[in-house]
Legacy VTK file of the C-alpha trace (Angstrom):
# vtk DataFile Version 3.0
C-alpha trace
ASCII
DATASET POLYDATA
POINTS 667 float
12.973 3.878 34.034
14.326 0.810 31.644
14.354 -2.667 33.049
17.105 -5.337 33.392
17.265 -6.255 30.013
16.031 -3.452 27.601
15.282 -3.647 24.547
18.323 -1.909 22.577
16.655 0.812 20.159
17.948 2.326 17.217
16.974 4.658 15.057
16.906 5.721 11.410
16.436 8.939 10.484
17.268 11.454 12.740
14.196 14.178 12.349
11.548 16.047 14.244
9.411 12.254 15.288
12.476 10.644 15.853
13.410 13.100 18.639
10.122 12.718 19.987
10.147 8.892 19.702
13.881 9.160 21.380
12.021 10.998 24.131
9.530 8.397 24.487
11.900 5.465 24.635
14.023 7.435 27.504
10.547 7.403 29.618
9.727 3.655 28.673
10.297 0.708 31.188
11.432 -1.427 28.688
13.695 0.512 26.296
16.914 2.061 25.689
18.318 4.470 22.415
21.566 2.917 22.021
22.310 4.601 18.214
20.803 6.836 15.754
21.709 6.105 12.072
22.403 9.579 10.065
23.664 10.492 6.791
25.082 13.785 7.723
26.831 12.674 11.619
28.155 16.082 11.456
24.655 17.540 11.991
24.614 20.508 14.667
22.461 19.220 17.681
22.466 15.058 17.222
23.968 14.999 20.296
21.766 16.807 22.219
18.497 15.899 20.867
20.016 12.202 21.412
21.364 11.757 24.492
23.334 8.983 25.241
23.080 7.321 21.618
26.376 6.128 19.320
26.069 8.565 16.185
26.695 6.264 13.162
27.359 7.297 9.676
25.049 5.606 7.165
21.546 3.847 7.698
23.030 0.440 6.286
25.751 0.319 9.235
22.397 0.166 11.559
21.483 -2.991 10.004
25.020 -4.991 11.095
25.302 -3.088 14.499
24.909 -6.287 16.786
24.165 -4.098 20.003
20.910 -3.181 18.109
17.460 -5.484 18.848
15.038 -3.228 17.299
14.877 -0.218 14.875
12.208 2.373 14.793
11.692 3.971 11.207
11.683 7.561 10.794
12.844 8.479 7.223
10.461 10.282 4.803
7.621 7.910 3.934
9.205 6.730 0.314
11.971 5.454 2.395
9.539 3.441 5.063
9.086 0.296 2.995
12.608 -0.056 1.737
14.287 0.387 5.370
11.558 -1.391 7.297
12.241 -4.660 5.111
16.173 -4.364 4.758
15.737 -4.242 8.615
13.980 -6.648 8.870
16.401 -8.770 6.730
18.893 -8.138 8.939
17.109 -9.792 11.774
15.663 -7.076 13.426
12.801 -5.834 14.954
11.141 -3.164 13.301
8.719 -0.099 14.276
8.116 1.982 11.419
6.326 5.295 11.419
3.092 6.037 10.244
2.296 5.412 7.092
4.197 2.478 7.505
3.931 2.120 3.440
2.610 4.138 0.807
0.267 1.724 0.106
-1.681 -1.306 1.366
0.067 -3.480 -1.181
3.808 -2.237 -0.134
2.676 -2.983 3.774
1.552 -6.204 2.959
5.140 -6.719 1.707
6.381 -5.554 4.873
4.776 -7.898 7.337
5.204 -10.834 5.108
8.867 -10.113 5.374
8.563 -9.814 9.168
6.261 -13.183 9.298
8.968 -14.916 7.428
12.161 -13.697 9.865
10.152 -13.932 12.915
10.304 -10.664 14.107
8.226 -7.744 15.599
6.526 -5.376 13.014
4.255 -2.675 14.165
3.254 1.102 12.319
3.768 3.669 15.215
-0.032 5.044 15.796
1.119 6.190 19.477
-2.570 6.764 20.608
-4.205 3.203 19.962
-1.731 1.752 23.025
-2.718 4.788 25.103
-4.995 4.081 28.015
-7.486 7.037 26.959
-7.880 4.871 23.720
-9.168 2.030 25.679
-11.156 4.098 27.955
-13.203 5.421 24.882
-13.694 1.614 23.822
-15.272 0.436 27.051
-17.481 3.639 26.845
-18.681 2.627 23.414
-18.903 -0.868 24.325
-20.643 -0.117 27.348
-23.321 1.604 25.517
-22.770 4.827 27.242
-24.149 6.826 23.930
-26.550 3.892 22.840
-26.127 2.564 19.128
-23.259 4.427 17.650
-24.392 5.924 14.034
-21.989 8.447 13.052
-18.201 8.954 13.297
-16.774 12.742 12.902
-13.025 13.217 13.013
-10.723 15.788 11.552
-6.610 16.527 11.678
-5.671 19.226 9.803
-3.384 22.278 10.268
-2.446 24.776 8.255
0.993 25.797 6.947
-0.168 29.410 6.021
1.470 29.227 2.415
3.072 26.808 0.098
6.568 25.504 0.646
7.844 23.946 -1.890
10.924 22.674 -0.047
8.940 21.205 2.896
8.487 17.562 2.655
4.672 17.995 3.456
4.706 19.767 -0.075
6.693 17.353 -1.791
5.152 15.241 -4.341
8.488 12.895 -4.618
8.096 12.120 -0.860
4.442 11.477 -0.896
3.687 14.843 0.971
-0.198 15.976 1.384
-2.340 15.148 4.519
-4.411 11.609 3.562
-1.066 9.642 4.153
0.449 12.536 6.348
-2.263 12.702 8.979
-5.345 11.067 7.458
-4.468 7.845 8.710
-5.299 9.189 12.030
-9.325 9.651 11.791
-9.456 6.738 9.773
-7.563 4.628 11.913
-9.819 5.582 15.023
-13.189 5.796 12.773
-12.472 1.726 11.959
-11.803 0.978 15.604
-15.056 2.961 17.131
-17.042 1.222 14.289
-15.354 -2.125 15.585
-15.876 -1.699 18.846
-19.816 -0.893 18.011
-19.692 -4.520 16.544
-17.724 -6.179 19.321
-14.744 -6.375 16.929
-11.407 -4.988 17.388
-11.813 -2.798 13.883
-14.059 -2.817 11.330
-13.827 -2.281 7.463
-15.922 0.075 5.589
-18.075 -1.160 2.767
-17.711 2.146 0.723
-15.346 4.918 0.688
-15.724 8.044 -1.321
-13.646 10.911 -1.003
-12.879 14.362 -2.352
-9.994 16.350 -2.340
-8.041 19.744 -3.367
-4.558 18.981 -5.040
-2.347 21.779 -4.847
0.234 22.388 -7.714
2.880 20.067 -6.343
0.060 17.514 -7.089
-0.485 16.355 -3.483
-3.557 17.218 -1.378
-3.964 19.943 0.365
-7.223 19.438 2.027
-9.384 16.476 1.725
-12.671 14.478 3.185
-13.964 11.056 2.838
-17.203 9.339 3.792
-17.133 5.730 5.014
-19.857 3.200 5.147
-19.805 0.478 7.368
-21.527 -2.644 7.564
-23.554 -2.034 11.057
-24.869 1.367 8.901
-22.438 3.255 10.842
-20.970 6.281 8.921
-18.165 8.071 9.373
-16.786 11.190 8.225
-13.495 12.063 7.643
-10.764 14.845 7.005
-7.248 15.934 6.920
-5.600 19.054 5.734
-2.135 20.824 5.771
-3.962 24.134 4.541
-6.929 24.354 6.447
-6.830 24.954 10.316
-9.261 22.171 11.671
-10.760 21.741 15.014
-9.386 18.145 15.350
-12.241 16.767 17.441
-13.509 13.531 17.504
-17.134 12.708 17.642
-18.977 9.997 18.200
-22.655 10.086 17.839
-25.199 7.641 19.288
-28.624 7.022 19.513
-28.592 8.448 23.072
-25.935 10.796 22.790
-22.597 11.783 21.538
-18.925 11.406 22.910
-16.525 14.237 22.139
-12.659 14.161 22.004
-10.215 17.052 21.260
-6.805 15.927 19.622
-7.323 12.478 20.199
-4.067 11.325 19.307
-2.589 13.790 21.441
-3.681 11.833 24.809
-2.742 12.847 27.660
-0.192 14.969 25.887
3.636 14.597 24.915
5.069 14.652 28.698
1.763 13.280 30.149
-1.566 15.069 31.889
-5.158 14.479 31.554
-6.880 13.550 29.001
-10.739 14.364 28.530
-13.211 12.847 27.347
-16.751 14.750 26.719
-20.096 12.667 27.016
-23.322 14.815 26.637
-26.810 12.788 26.765
-30.146 14.074 28.251
-28.897 17.500 28.112
-26.223 17.287 30.320
-22.171 16.823 29.989
-19.848 14.879 31.771
-16.153 14.594 31.453
-13.991 11.300 31.485
-10.894 12.547 32.620
-7.817 9.798 31.714
-5.012 11.220 34.095
-1.261 9.625 32.790
2.146 10.951 34.520
3.631 8.971 31.611
5.112 10.214 28.022
2.737 9.838 25.140
5.585 7.624 23.223
6.420 5.639 26.270
2.836 3.661 25.968
4.309 2.713 22.058
7.797 1.968 22.765
6.824 -0.143 25.721
4.052 -1.932 23.539
6.334 -2.810 20.988
8.750 -3.883 23.945
6.712 -5.755 25.457
5.307 -7.819 22.513
9.129 -8.842 21.312
9.947 -9.947 25.058
7.190 -12.220 24.861
8.088 -13.374 21.092
4.993 -11.509 19.528
5.532 -10.330 15.920
2.618 -7.453 16.345
0.992 -5.469 18.209
-1.774 -6.405 20.301
-5.093 -4.943 20.184
-5.868 -1.887 20.371
-2.601 -1.539 18.806
-2.201 -1.564 15.086
-2.047 -5.046 14.538
-0.878 -6.410 10.679
-4.436 -6.800 9.754
-5.469 -3.260 11.370
-2.500 -1.277 9.634
-2.804 -2.873 6.347
-6.763 -2.536 6.087
-6.025 1.176 6.985
-3.614 1.659 4.024
-6.452 -0.094 1.855
-9.158 2.737 2.928
-6.428 5.570 2.117
-5.883 3.952 -1.097
-9.364 4.072 -1.992
-8.994 7.550 -0.629
-6.312 8.501 -3.038
-7.652 6.703 -5.876
-10.715 8.480 -5.702
-9.462 11.900 -5.880
-7.027 10.592 -8.308
-3.846 11.152 -6.100
-1.060 9.005 -7.545
2.713 9.826 -6.616
5.270 10.653 -9.064
7.395 7.869 -6.953
4.952 5.350 -7.577
5.260 5.562 -11.072
7.492 3.451 -13.382
10.024 6.024 -14.005
11.092 6.663 -10.343
9.969 3.420 -8.857
12.383 1.560 -11.141
13.971 -0.439 -8.180
12.354 -3.103 -5.924
10.769 -2.364 -2.948
13.806 -3.118 -0.572
15.931 -0.481 -3.279
17.429 -3.169 -4.985
17.964 -3.609 -8.588
15.581 -6.104 -9.962
17.544 -9.370 -11.446
16.406 -12.651 -12.697
16.533 -15.717 -10.509
16.433 -19.310 -11.402
14.451 -20.946 -8.379
11.531 -21.501 -10.855
11.980 -24.359 -12.931
12.099 -24.443 -16.616
10.452 -26.192 -19.583
10.452 -26.430 -23.319
7.158 -25.188 -24.831
7.183 -26.536 -28.322
7.178 -23.878 -30.889
8.962 -21.194 -28.291
13.027 -21.385 -28.444
13.628 -19.980 -25.041
13.030 -21.905 -21.915
9.995 -21.050 -20.188
9.106 -21.064 -16.658
6.650 -23.756 -15.339
4.074 -21.259 -14.231
2.947 -17.873 -16.000
1.999 -15.178 -13.857
-1.219 -13.177 -14.662
-1.802 -9.805 -13.380
-5.189 -8.121 -14.157
-6.604 -7.167 -10.535
-4.123 -4.514 -9.729
-5.076 -0.982 -9.467
-1.397 0.862 -10.429
2.035 0.051 -11.330
3.634 0.807 -7.820
0.924 -2.770 -6.884
1.774 -4.627 -9.516
5.306 -4.271 -9.694
5.612 -6.070 -6.526
4.274 -9.318 -7.665
6.106 -9.073 -11.073
9.631 -7.821 -9.691
9.057 -11.115 -7.043
8.470 -13.474 -9.866
11.438 -12.224 -11.852
13.589 -12.632 -9.356
12.348 -16.297 -8.363
13.371 -16.722 -12.046
9.588 -16.348 -13.805
9.672 -15.481 -17.004
6.582 -16.083 -18.475
3.847 -13.264 -18.509
0.187 -13.061 -19.212
-1.465 -10.014 -20.468
-4.210 -9.228 -22.763
-5.772 -6.153 -24.772
-9.170 -5.952 -22.626
-7.527 -6.539 -19.262
-8.251 -3.233 -16.779
-9.218 -1.355 -20.512
-5.557 -1.915 -21.133
-3.950 -1.328 -18.069
-2.417 -4.682 -17.373
-0.602 -4.126 -20.876
0.527 -0.717 -19.817
2.190 -1.675 -16.545
3.908 -4.523 -18.422
5.628 -2.455 -20.590
6.218 -0.372 -17.651
7.675 -2.785 -15.557
9.923 -4.546 -18.173
11.554 -1.247 -19.995
11.911 0.573 -16.188
13.656 -3.023 -14.736
15.579 -3.110 -17.994
14.645 -6.514 -18.387
16.152 -8.092 -21.835
13.263 -8.471 -23.719
14.747 -11.970 -25.733
14.219 -13.321 -21.433
10.905 -13.061 -21.723
8.013 -15.062 -22.868
4.941 -12.456 -23.538
1.340 -13.776 -24.234
-1.031 -11.426 -25.710
-4.395 -12.121 -26.502
-7.067 -10.346 -28.718
-10.646 -10.405 -30.203
-12.418 -10.664 -27.044
-16.252 -10.687 -27.041
-18.251 -8.734 -28.233
-15.436 -7.501 -30.625
-14.452 -11.160 -31.688
-13.686 -10.847 -35.479
-10.683 -11.789 -37.553
-10.159 -8.075 -39.139
-9.754 -6.686 -34.883
-6.774 -9.037 -34.328
-4.281 -6.565 -35.793
-6.182 -3.316 -35.036
-5.788 -4.602 -31.404
-2.439 -5.867 -31.789
-1.363 -2.394 -32.615
-2.545 -0.699 -29.421
-1.096 -3.869 -27.612
2.028 -3.974 -28.739
2.240 -0.065 -27.961
1.271 -0.666 -24.779
3.528 -3.426 -24.083
6.725 -1.381 -25.400
7.681 -4.083 -27.695
7.324 -4.871 -31.386
6.369 -8.583 -30.855
4.526 -11.303 -28.682
6.126 -14.619 -28.234
2.590 -15.900 -27.951
-1.279 -14.302 -29.218
-4.678 -15.902 -28.389
-7.948 -15.051 -29.832
-9.497 -14.256 -26.730
-12.872 -15.875 -27.384
-14.210 -17.840 -30.531
-17.082 -16.759 -32.871
-18.436 -19.648 -34.651
-20.439 -17.284 -36.904
-17.000 -16.570 -38.546
-15.676 -19.453 -40.703
-12.358 -20.756 -38.919
-10.240 -20.131 -42.075
-10.623 -16.201 -41.530
-9.063 -16.052 -37.953
-6.652 -18.554 -39.104
-5.410 -16.218 -42.114
-5.537 -12.982 -39.825
-3.159 -14.866 -37.859
-1.140 -16.005 -39.962
-0.586 -12.714 -41.221
0.243 -11.413 -37.851
3.390 -14.533 -37.909
4.765 -13.364 -41.226
4.901 -9.877 -40.154
7.023 -10.936 -37.028
4.864 -9.531 -34.781
4.140 -13.181 -33.524
7.158 -14.811 -33.015
6.294 -17.921 -31.305
3.186 -19.771 -31.752
-0.946 -18.732 -31.635
-3.865 -20.202 -30.502
-7.281 -19.962 -29.120
-8.829 -19.171 -25.200
-11.949 -20.734 -24.905
-11.846 -22.744 -28.125
-13.450 -26.481 -28.452
-11.711 -29.240 -29.617
-13.800 -29.362 -32.928
-12.899 -25.792 -33.635
-9.473 -26.252 -32.934
-9.185 -29.479 -35.091
-11.213 -27.931 -38.096
-8.320 -24.724 -37.789
-5.590 -26.537 -37.793
-6.965 -29.060 -41.247
-7.501 -25.342 -42.409
-4.010 -23.964 -42.247
-2.510 -27.539 -43.412
-4.943 -26.982 -46.333
-3.745 -23.863 -47.102
-0.061 -23.928 -46.129
-0.839 -21.022 -43.640
0.729 -21.260 -39.879
-1.317 -23.617 -37.773
-2.707 -22.673 -34.433
-0.172 -24.423 -31.547
-1.741 -23.928 -28.796
-4.586 -23.008 -25.671
-5.745 -21.049 -23.045
-8.683 -23.459 -21.629
-9.503 -24.049 -18.257
-7.548 -26.791 -16.931
-7.694 -27.944 -13.052
-8.216 -31.114 -10.597
-11.875 -29.920 -10.233
-13.831 -30.116 -13.763
-15.726 -26.947 -14.052
-19.330 -27.409 -13.993
-20.743 -24.141 -15.781
-18.619 -21.761 -17.113
-17.446 -18.589 -14.361
-17.886 -16.539 -17.671
-19.779 -16.452 -20.530
-17.720 -18.131 -23.563
-15.282 -20.048 -21.347
-14.421 -23.585 -22.123
-13.298 -26.320 -19.654
-10.765 -28.758 -20.364
-10.302 -30.863 -17.788
-12.686 -33.991 -18.564
-11.334 -37.480 -19.961
-12.153 -36.679 -23.127
-10.103 -33.166 -22.780
-7.214 -35.294 -21.717
-7.405 -38.277 -23.983
-7.440 -35.195 -26.926
-4.538 -32.788 -25.213
-2.610 -36.048 -24.563
-2.556 -36.996 -28.703
-2.102 -33.600 -29.825
0.551 -32.558 -27.092
-0.855 -29.220 -27.779
0.383 -26.981 -25.115
-2.871 -25.447 -22.458
-1.962 -22.428 -20.647
-4.559 -23.195 -18.180
-6.599 -20.313 -16.416
-7.975 -21.055 -13.062
-5.730 -23.945 -12.429
-6.666 -23.979 -8.755
-9.836 -24.167 -8.946
-10.634 -20.797 -7.655
-11.100 -21.419 -4.067
-12.544 -24.709 -4.314
-9.400 -26.391 -2.620
-9.310 -23.830 0.044
-11.098 -23.472 3.165
-13.564 -20.894 1.387
-15.319 -24.177 -0.166
-16.722 -27.154 1.391
-19.755 -29.171 1.436
-21.948 -27.431 4.184
-20.295 -23.932 2.539
-22.640 -22.466 0.115
-21.984 -18.501 0.564
-20.158 -18.170 -2.698
-22.223 -18.536 -5.444
-19.385 -18.887 -7.840
-17.530 -21.623 -6.133
-21.228 -23.734 -5.878
-22.159 -23.021 -9.145
-19.008 -24.162 -11.183
-17.525 -26.605 -8.772
-19.993 -28.245 -6.358
-20.254 -31.965 -7.390
-19.603 -35.178 -5.239
-16.880 -36.314 -7.911
-15.393 -32.578 -7.414
-16.012 -33.082 -3.808
-14.099 -36.597 -4.045
-11.349 -35.371 -5.607
-10.966 -32.215 -3.295
-10.989 -35.058 -0.195
-7.904 -37.008 -1.875
-6.072 -33.564 -1.888
-6.690 -32.894 1.579
-5.462 -36.080 2.379
-2.463 -36.212 0.199
-1.784 -32.456 1.570
-1.580 -33.996 5.113
1.001 -37.219 4.114
3.311 -34.166 2.468
2.989 -31.752 5.112
1.163 -29.391 2.700
-2.050 -27.288 1.386
-4.741 -28.761 -0.837
-4.210 -26.021 -3.263
-0.520 -26.893 -3.610
-1.598 -30.382 -4.150
-3.958 -29.037 -6.679
-1.124 -27.013 -8.355
0.761 -29.918 -8.477
-1.663 -31.933 -10.358
-1.898 -29.825 -13.360
1.965 -29.546 -13.695
2.333 -33.507 -13.492
-0.091 -34.132 -16.495
1.562 -36.372 -19.615
0.826 -33.255 -21.754
1.952 -29.430 -21.731
-0.075 -27.540 -18.912
1.353 -24.132 -17.953
-0.875 -23.018 -15.161
-1.744 -19.291 -15.261
-1.777 -17.991 -11.566
-3.063 -14.549 -10.198
-1.374 -13.742 -7.061
-2.124 -10.269 -5.634
0.246 -10.088 -3.167
3.713 -11.810 -2.585
2.901 -13.949 0.005
0.139 -15.489 -2.578
2.580 -15.596 -5.039
5.465 -17.623 -2.958
2.867 -19.624 -1.207
1.605 -20.640 -5.402
5.590 -21.244 -6.394
6.322 -23.232 -3.100
4.230 -25.982 -4.967
6.740 -26.500 -7.634
8.871 -28.788 -5.727
6.106 -31.293 -5.175
6.579 -34.327 -8.200
3.756 -36.017 -8.478
3.843 -39.940 -9.505
1.525 -41.061 -12.438
0.110 -43.043 -10.182
-0.742 -40.543 -7.512
-2.206 -38.337 -10.234
-4.381 -41.441 -10.942
-5.216 -41.605 -7.582
-6.482 -37.736 -7.137
-8.459 -38.399 -10.327
-9.996 -40.984 -8.635
LINES 1 668
667 0 1 2 3 4 5 6 7 8 9 10 11 12 13 14 15 16 17 18 19 20 21 22 23 24 25 26 27 28 29 30 31 32 33 34 35 36 37 38 39 40 41 42 43 44 45 46 47 48 49 50 51 52 53 54 55 56 57 58 59 60 61 62 63 64 65 66 67 68 69 70 71 72 73 74 75 76 77 78 79 80 81 82 83 84 85 86 87 88 89 90 91 92 93 94 95 96 97 98 99 100 101 102 103 104 105 106 107 108 109 110 111 112 113 114 115 116 117 118 119 120 121 122 123 124 125 126 127 128 129 130 131 132 133 134 135 136 137 138 139 140 141 142 143 144 145 146 147 148 149 150 151 152 153 154 155 156 157 158 159 160 161 162 163 164 165 166 167 168 169 170 171 172 173 174 175 176 177 178 179 180 181 182 183 184 185 186 187 188 189 190 191 192 193 194 195 196 197 198 199 200 201 202 203 204 205 206 207 208 209 210 211 212 213 214 215 216 217 218 219 220 221 222 223 224 225 226 227 228 229 230 231 232 233 234 235 236 237 238 239 240 241 242 243 244 245 246 247 248 249 250 251 252 253 254 255 256 257 258 259 260 261 262 263 264 265 266 267 268 269 270 271 272 273 274 275 276 277 278 279 280 281 282 283 284 285 286 287 288 289 290 291 292 293 294 295 296 297 298 299 300 301 302 303 304 305 306 307 308 309 310 311 312 313 314 315 316 317 318 319 320 321 322 323 324 325 326 327 328 329 330 331 332 333 334 335 336 337 338 339 340 341 342 343 344 345 346 347 348 349 350 351 352 353 354 355 356 357 358 359 360 361 362 363 364 365 366 367 368 369 370 371 372 373 374 375 376 377 378 379 380 381 382 383 384 385 386 387 388 389 390 391 392 393 394 395 396 397 398 399 400 401 402 403 404 405 406 407 408 409 410 411 412 413 414 415 416 417 418 419 420 421 422 423 424 425 426 427 428 429 430 431 432 433 434 435 436 437 438 439 440 441 442 443 444 445 446 447 448 449 450 451 452 453 454 455 456 457 458 459 460 461 462 463 464 465 466 467 468 469 470 471 472 473 474 475 476 477 478 479 480 481 482 483 484 485 486 487 488 489 490 491 492 493 494 495 496 497 498 499 500 501 502 503 504 505 506 507 508 509 510 511 512 513 514 515 516 517 518 519 520 521 522 523 524 525 526 527 528 529 530 531 532 533 534 535 536 537 538 539 540 541 542 543 544 545 546 547 548 549 550 551 552 553 554 555 556 557 558 559 560 561 562 563 564 565 566 567 568 569 570 571 572 573 574 575 576 577 578 579 580 581 582 583 584 585 586 587 588 589 590 591 592 593 594 595 596 597 598 599 600 601 602 603 604 605 606 607 608 609 610 611 612 613 614 615 616 617 618 619 620 621 622 623 624 625 626 627 628 629 630 631 632 633 634 635 636 637 638 639 640 641 642 643 644 645 646 647 648 649 650 651 652 653 654 655 656 657 658 659 660 661 662 663 664 665 666
């Protein structure tokens, strides 16, 4: 049943689902199973379970096998991202059993690797590419039951008793129902809500979940409610310790549709799938008869995409965006019930996503910052937006492995979460503290007082798992307090050895900063020597947050050039002003309009676009290069939320603007 030029499949992990997929490949028209990788090649039944396939000792060996085109990843959940990325980096196409990763952040990393490598990558929701699903979409779009209002879907079974040895109950392998089967009803709800809106899928505006967490800490039964922007409400549930009816119910204004075990379609080996339609007091059955094996559709959907040079499934298969956003819903569901696996915490997650030791690279250029003894990367990483250690560690690892060593934290970020994450990161990776330039900040409004600095620094250093910071900023200024009191408080921390580099003010005015320097000199105190104000090619017209100070205008640039004060610039790329989110005719984003829209800024934006075209780059790259190219030290803070965003920012570091180009951009 294979074509003349079959896709040659290899499988990593010889479990039950791998055997099911092998059956699908055997009955596909595009594929052929040629190898199965196992860590136990002597395990009985391998030859019978995977007929005709070579049994390969070890997963790594499969990655270099020249007779393998594509790899199906069928390890436990915790191995999906690692082996998918390893396979992609080896040049293989990958199909990964669901969930493709533990979180949306991990999934984005996988798909970003696939984009760079130019290979196919997909998440194996086999029901999405079955004709029954296409028929269901057709019925919804045609208005068979009117306007869709409610979707109810479950996937639940009963394991009977707690089995600590089983993967479904194992916290260390990310067991439980949400990740194992919860993705099915969520993906179906998003698919149907999208069909009702004329889109491939739709994202919920709100997700609220509940769950029972068993003795191992995994969810044994759970439910969630999803609210979509087209007013559709979905109720989804999953379980490993409760048998559910497993019926998809789509309720419309003129009737309802029911499909039992929708993910099983017409059956493993083919058969008849049934879609029940109830309207006007009558019942109608739409039968979808298929002779082909269920998993052969999945193998062929992947095979067709690979042959066509496509990198992702065609709709209604799970595209990259569909797959990632599905996991975002599962992430929210898990967060709402407090479900974080032990393998997502620093004590267990001490390697990078590809399972390697985190080692410092050297691709990011370094510069010497006055008052800091160690070389510092020309950009600083801020990471206040991540929900947990597992998500943040992806970006922290990548930044450090690229050569970045300056990290921006603050007492108030995430209520201390950012500081805790950084402390866990550098200790779990055993990063030498002497290699790091660590920024701390304290005394933010409303607690912007000198006596707060020492108290907050006590807590910050404990969270950061270190006994000093290299740079410390007073996070806001309080002009009701004499500046000398702030200088005295900071000088005391320098003398205690808890600030071993420089200190200064974040969002301080020139006048206040000069006053602080004068006080320090007069009283033989350590003087402030650094700023953290906004600086960008686009001048901030109105403070983004109360108490913020921009230092991008001509007077500020003259002062900075005379003083040569290092400025760790936040919002250095204009917070979206140099992207497609902004434009003279775009006024949906209130913050961008309020803070950046002016004729002068648009002139600069126009020139950045023009120069970007000349250099084959993007305007946002020009904006970052502009900041670094100043004749005074500006160290931009960047806050990427994904590895792709981080590497996109870092790609601008090879742009060396001349003084003439800088002046031209300014107009």
